[in-house]
Rosetta silent file (secondary structure, phi, psi, omega in degrees, C-alpha in Angstrom):
SEQUENCE: MLRWTVIFIILAIIAGVFGFGGIAAGAASIAKILFFIFIILFIISLIMGRKKI
SCORE:     score description
SCORE:     0.000 S_00000001
   1 L     0.000  -31.740  175.516   25.007    8.338   18.182 S_00000001
   2 H   -61.362  -35.546  179.088   22.782    5.679   19.576 S_00000001
   3 H   -59.060  -45.887  178.392   20.709    8.470   21.117 S_00000001
   4 H   -62.502  -35.593  176.176   20.090    9.905   17.710 S_00000001
   5 H   -60.090  -52.466 -179.526   19.019    6.502   16.371 S_00000001
   6 H   -59.451  -41.731  179.261   16.408    6.229   19.102 S_00000001
   7 H   -57.861  -50.091  179.281   15.191    9.819   18.460 S_00000001
   8 H   -65.203  -29.939  173.732   14.670    9.054   14.781 S_00000001
   9 H   -65.122  -47.618  176.698   12.941    5.755   15.489 S_00000001
  10 H   -58.783  -46.901  176.836   10.499    7.558   17.834 S_00000001
  11 H   -56.368  -46.369  176.927    9.993   10.268   15.214 S_00000001
  12 H   -58.208  -43.437 -178.885    9.266    7.630   12.585 S_00000001
  13 H   -65.760  -43.834 -179.057    6.756    5.887   14.825 S_00000001
  14 H   -65.280  -42.708  177.621    4.929    9.147   15.692 S_00000001
  15 H   -64.273  -37.888 -178.498    4.910   10.303   12.032 S_00000001
  16 H   -67.652  -36.851 -177.371    3.556    6.884   10.981 S_00000001
  17 H   -67.273  -42.207  178.943    0.819    6.945   13.530 S_00000001
  18 H   -77.422   -6.680  176.688   -0.292   10.398   12.342 S_00000001
  19 L    95.743    7.501  179.282   -0.229    9.323    8.725 S_00000001
  20 L   -92.712   90.951 -170.528    2.824   11.090    7.481 S_00000001
  21 H   -71.564  -38.775 -179.442    4.263    8.129    5.474 S_00000001
  22 H   -66.742  -41.065 -178.153    7.058   10.067    3.724 S_00000001
  23 H   -74.009  -34.540  177.238    8.462   11.627    6.892 S_00000001
  24 H   -64.595  -46.358  175.607    8.135    8.285    8.701 S_00000001
  25 H   -57.871  -44.860 -179.542   10.042    6.529    5.921 S_00000001
  26 H   -66.285  -44.755  178.254   12.802    9.178    5.842 S_00000001
  27 H   -62.168  -39.686  179.424   13.149    9.113    9.627 S_00000001
  28 H   -64.352  -45.377 -176.530   13.368    5.219    9.650 S_00000001
  29 H   -70.828  -33.733  176.720   15.985    5.178    7.009 S_00000001
  30 H   -62.665  -45.459  174.490   18.073    7.804    8.805 S_00000001
  31 H   -54.797  -42.903 -175.968   17.744    5.788   11.957 S_00000001
  32 H   -69.207  -45.936  178.393   18.836    2.658   10.235 S_00000001
  33 H   -61.591  -43.242  178.420   21.926    4.400    8.706 S_00000001
  34 H   -65.102  -35.871  179.209   22.921    5.886   12.159 S_00000001
  35 H   -65.338  -42.887 -179.902   22.491    2.494   13.797 S_00000001
  36 H   -68.119  -37.233  172.571   24.821    0.814   11.338 S_00000001
  37 H   -57.764  -44.598 -177.342   27.350    3.647   11.747 S_00000001
  38 H   -63.417  -44.295  176.806   27.145    3.199   15.460 S_00000001
  39 H   -58.760  -52.138 -179.967   27.717   -0.603   15.159 S_00000001
  40 H   -55.752  -45.374 -177.061   30.787   -0.101   12.841 S_00000001
  41 H   -64.212  -39.367 -176.842   32.272    2.534   15.178 S_00000001
  42 H   -64.575  -45.832 -179.603   31.618    0.209   18.193 S_00000001
  43 H   -62.168  -46.253  179.982   33.425   -2.695   16.560 S_00000001
  44 H   -58.456  -45.707 -179.711   36.364   -0.507   15.492 S_00000001
  45 H   -67.525  -25.209  176.015   36.694    0.792   19.065 S_00000001
  46 H   -70.034  -43.561 -177.307   36.650   -2.737   20.470 S_00000001
  47 H   -67.202  -42.821 -178.939   39.429   -3.796   18.015 S_00000001
  48 H   -69.218  -31.363 -179.232   41.506   -0.737   18.703 S_00000001
  49 H   -72.696  -28.679 -179.878   41.087   -1.048   22.430 S_00000001
  50 H   -73.171  -27.015 -173.271   42.420   -4.621   22.294 S_00000001
  51 L   -81.210   -6.352 -177.056   45.627   -3.603   20.613 S_00000001
  52 L   -88.611   50.112  178.285   46.800   -1.372   23.467 S_00000001
  53 L   -91.870    0.000    0.000   48.526   -4.148   25.410 S_00000001
């Protein structure tokens, strides 16, 4: 999932450089959502991993 976040960030940067503001904003918002989902899943996996004692 972190790979997809990086891909969308790069897509947003490239689209911004070429002047496609709408596509850049869309890609950046998708990257932001994916990043937060990744963080939430990472925290959940840390918590679940510690309970297996």
